[in-house]
N, C-alpha and C positions, 0 to 999 in steps of 0.2 A: 368589542369587544375582547379580539386578539390583543396583544402585546404589538408593538409596531416591530419587534426583532423578529416576529414570526413571517413577516411581508419582504424581511430584507433577503431571505433564505429561499431558494428554488427545493423543492423535493429531490431528494437522491433520483436521478436515471435509472441507474443500476437497478436498485431497490424497484422504481416505478417497471421498468422493462419486466423482473423477475415473476412480477404479478401478472402481466399479460401473458407471458409465456404459459404461466401456471392456467393463465384462465383458457387457454386456445388448446391445453395438453386435457381439460378437462371437459372440453368439447370432443376429444375425438383426433386434433391434428397433431400430426407427427411433426416435432418443432425438433429442428437441431439445435442446440443455445452454443453460439460461440460468446455468451455475453457474462455467463459468470465467473469472478473472481474467486473460486476456489478449488483445491486442488480433489480430484473426484476419486481418491484414494482412500479406503478407508482411515481411519486412526490407530494405529498400530497397537496389536494386541495386547504387547505390556503394558501401554499405556490408559488400555482401559480397563485392565485388569486390577492396577494400581487404586484406579478409580472406584471401582467394585468393593477392594477390600477395604478403601476407605469409609464408604458407604455403609457394608456388613459391621464396621466397627463402629459405627456411631459419630463420626467424624463429619455430622452434618449441620453444625453450629456457626454461629459468627465465629471471627478470626479477627486476629490485631489488622486495624485498618490498611497498613502497611502490606501486609502479607506477613504467612507464616515465616518465622525466621529460615527455614530448612531452605524453602525456596526464596527466598532473597540471598541467602550464601551461596546457593549453587548457580542464581543467577548473576553475583556479583564475581562468581569465582568464572563464571563462563564469559563474561566480558572482559575481565582480566586476561584469561590467557589465549581468547580465541580474538578477542577485536583491539585487545592491545588498549581498552578503556581503563583508566585506572580510580576506579570506583570500589569503594566500601558499601558494605551491608548496610548500613545507615543511610544510603546515596541511591536504595534501592526501593523503587514502589510498584507494586503488583497490582494490574488492574487491566481492563480490557482494551487493546492497542486504540482501538477508537478514541474510546474514553480517554487515553495517556494523552492521545494530541488537544482533544478537547480543553482535557485540564492544563494541560502547558499554557494554552494560549489563554484560558482564563486568568490564570497566576501570574502572566507575566505583561498581557496586555492591558493599555489602558485606554479610554474613549478617546480618539481619534489618532492613536498611535501606528504606523505606518507598518506592513510585514510582507515582506517580497517575498514571491509567489513563482518557482516558474510555471511557463505557458508553455506546453499542456503540462496537465497535473492532475492529481484525486481533486475531484469538486468539494470534498469534505474540508480540507484546508481553509477553502475560500469561507463555506460556511462559520468553522470555527470563528474564525476572525470577526466576520461581520456579529455572531451574538455575543463577542466580548464587545462590541463596540467599534473596533479598529478599523482599520482602512486599507482593505489587500490591496498590493502592487504588483499587476502581473508582469513578468520580465520574460518577453518572449526567448524561448532557444529553438534550434535547427539540429535537422539532421546531420547536416555536415560540420556542426559542434558537436556531435554525441549528445546532445539534447540538453548540453551543460552548461549554468550560467557561467559565462564569461568577465572577467576585469573590467570591460569598457561596458556589458550591459550592466553590472550591478552598479559601477559606478554612475551611469546616468541613472540611476533611478531612486540612487539615497537622498534624502533630503533630512531636514534638521528634526523631521518625525518619525522616522524611522527607527525602527525599534529590534526588528527580529529579522532572519532568512530560515525559510523553510526550504528544506531540501528531502528529497525520495531519491535512493539510490539501493537495489536497481529499484527503477522507477519505472512505477503505473501512470500513463499508460506506455511507454515509449519501448522499454524492457532496456534501456540504456543503463549502466553501469558506468558511475564518475570513476575518475582513472586517477592516481592519488596527485598526480601535478594540479586538475582539474580541482579537487578538495583544497590544496592548499591555496588555490586564487582566492575560496572561499573563505580562510580560515583566516588568510592576510587580511581581506578589508573588514571581516568580521573586528577583527582585534583592531587595524585603524580608527574603523568607526564604533569601537565600544558597542557592537552588535551580540545580539544571542541566536544561537543558531538550534533550531528543531530539525535533527533529523532523522527521518522515519527510516527505519530498516529492516521493514516485516519482510522483503523478500531477500534476506542475506544469503542465507544459502541456494539457492536458485539462481546459482551463477556458472554458467558454460564454458567463460572465456574470461581468463584473468581470475582477479579476485576482488572480492567489494570491502574497500576499506573504509573505517569507521573514523569521522570527522575528529570525535573526541579524542581519538589516540594522537592528534598532532601534538604539539608545544605549544603547553598553556589555552588550549581548547577545554580540554575537562571542563575548567571553571565557567566555561561560557554556553554549553551546549546542553541540550536536553537530548538525550536519545531513547528514541520507542523502536520498541519491539515486541515479538510475541512468538505464539504457539500455532497461531492458525494456519499459515503456508507451510511452514517446514516440517509440521507434523499432522499436519491433514485435520485442525482443531479447531476449525474455524466457529462451531458451533457449540464449542466449550467456554468461548467469550473470555480469554486468559491470556494475557501481555504483561508487559512493563516497559517502565522506563526508569534511565538512571540519568543524575547531573547531579548538580551541586547543592549539598545538602539545603541550602534554606528552600533552595526552588523548591526539592522533591517535598519539604515540609509543609512550604504552601500549596502547593496540590494535591497534598494528604490532606490538608486540613479543606478542601472543596470538596475530597470524596470522603471525608466522614459523614457531612452534609447531603451527601446527591448518593452515592454507591453504599453508603458506610465500610463494606470489605468485599473482594472478589470472592467467585463461588467457593467454601471450603473442600470438598472434594476433589475439585478440579483443579486445586494447587497442589495438593498431592500427587497427580498425575503430573503435572507439570514437573516435577520433582524428577522424576521416573524417565520422564520425556529428555530432559536433559544429559539425565546420565545413565540411563539405559541405551542399549545396544542400536547404533546409528546405521546397521544394515537397511530397513526402510528406509530410511531418509535417503540415503546415498541409492536404492533402486528405484526409491518414484524422481530422483534429480535425472536418474541415466534415461528414465522413461521419458521425460519431459522434453530432455534433450532430443531423441529423436523421433519425436512428434513434432518440435521444432524443425527440424528437417523436411518434415513431410509437408507443413503447410506453409515453410517458406517456399521450398519447392512447387508446391501446387499452384500458389496465390500468383508466383511471378512467371508461372503459364497460361495465367489467363488474362488475355490483352485486356489493356486499361489496368492493369495494378502493376506497382511497385512494392516489393516489401524486403525491406532490409533485414538481414537477421539481424535479432536482439541480442547481446550478452547475457540478457538476464530474464528472469519473471519465467510468466507463462503465456505472456501476451508478444502478439505482434501487432504493430500499428501501421498499415501499409496506407499510401496513398492511391489516389483512383483517378483518373481523367473522363470519367463519367459526367454529363451535365446536372449533377444535382447536388445541391451542400449534404453535407453528414446526414441531416437526422430525415431527408426524405427520402437519399440511398439508404438508408437504414430499414426505415419503412418498407422502400419498395424491395428488400429483399427477404423481412419477415413475409410481405404477402404473396410473393411472387416465389421464390424459394423454400421459403418455412423454414427460411436462418436467420436465425437473431445474432446480431452483434449489435456493439453500443456505438452510437455515432461520437466520432471525434470532438465534432463543438462539445460533447458535454463535457471535453477535460480542457477548455477553453479554446481562444478564437483562433490559436494555430494548431490547433487540431481541426480546423475544417479542411475539406477534401481530406481525409482520411475517417478510417473505422478501427474501432480494436476490438481484436478477434484474442478472444481465448482459446488455448488450445490445451487446458486440461478439461477434457472428456478423450475419449476412447478414440483409437485410430482408425476406427472401421467410421464412427460419426465424421470423423478429420475429412476422410476420405470421399462420403458419400456428401459432408457440409458442399464442401468444394465444386464436386459434380453439380450441384443443384444451383451455387452459385453461377458456375463456370454456365450453364443452360439460360440462367434468367440474363445475366448481363448482357447474352449474345443477343437479346430482341431490343437493348438498345443502346450498340456499340456502334 
């Protein structure tokens, strides 16, 4: 009865794990979760107040499918000034960030087209490509190369069917932030082989060393790049389901055509709040980033003190991606930690073959939880080390 495409994709490991954690907690089991990819901070009050004002004023109906003009204008201004992406308002589509990835792939990928995806990476990229009838081509990346796609690895993966390269910087799950030179390698290859680039930059503000650059800002790259971003991570607005994509007008129009027949438009009053998020007080964002940086120090130091772990300090996001030496694959090891330590982590294999023998830990939780979770992990692994 089901369409074949449904069998082509796997259930989201992260969503499935969240359900399991909730079930355990309902049974009274105290689980410390290092698995959830969302800030544990409240949405800043001035953003919430803007949504309440919009609701009270009756701004609760459909908006233009592209998004309200004022928000698209604010996004375009932010992209031009902060990211150096030369986009116009007509080249901005307001849509939930995850849906933006789906719309981009659906609008650009034909049956049999190949899409290069770094390994490890967020599993949703693979699912979207498969749903579009495309073929994911996974290119291994390694810690010693900053988990970046290299010239050699890219060129060896390109065929006559290659249509797109997907990148994510800062990266989920590794926390790696692509350098300008690493982006230039990808840009040069994209131009040489006439490829599109889908750049997911949802973690762009969560950078602790260096700076995050947008590949669309490089010479002659805007015309072949779709840049996805949003409010979820920077402004602790995961439940608001609000984001955007910017790119050349023909591609944005094509994506909007699909949006008109699916989502129709993003949430009206959330869009009003989005304007205030972009134009309002930056202190809550700065405070959050400062706290994440401190937590990063705690989690990295703590993991490296546990025999069997090696945790490199990531430049961005709120994830660490430690390797381990225990004689279990990452799924088995994650299940062991949940069962024995009551600590939830995400198996590295959920992000690709190169994620094996790693786990992803989100430190988007309190310092107290981080310290207790580390103690629990240390006690649990002492039984198998």
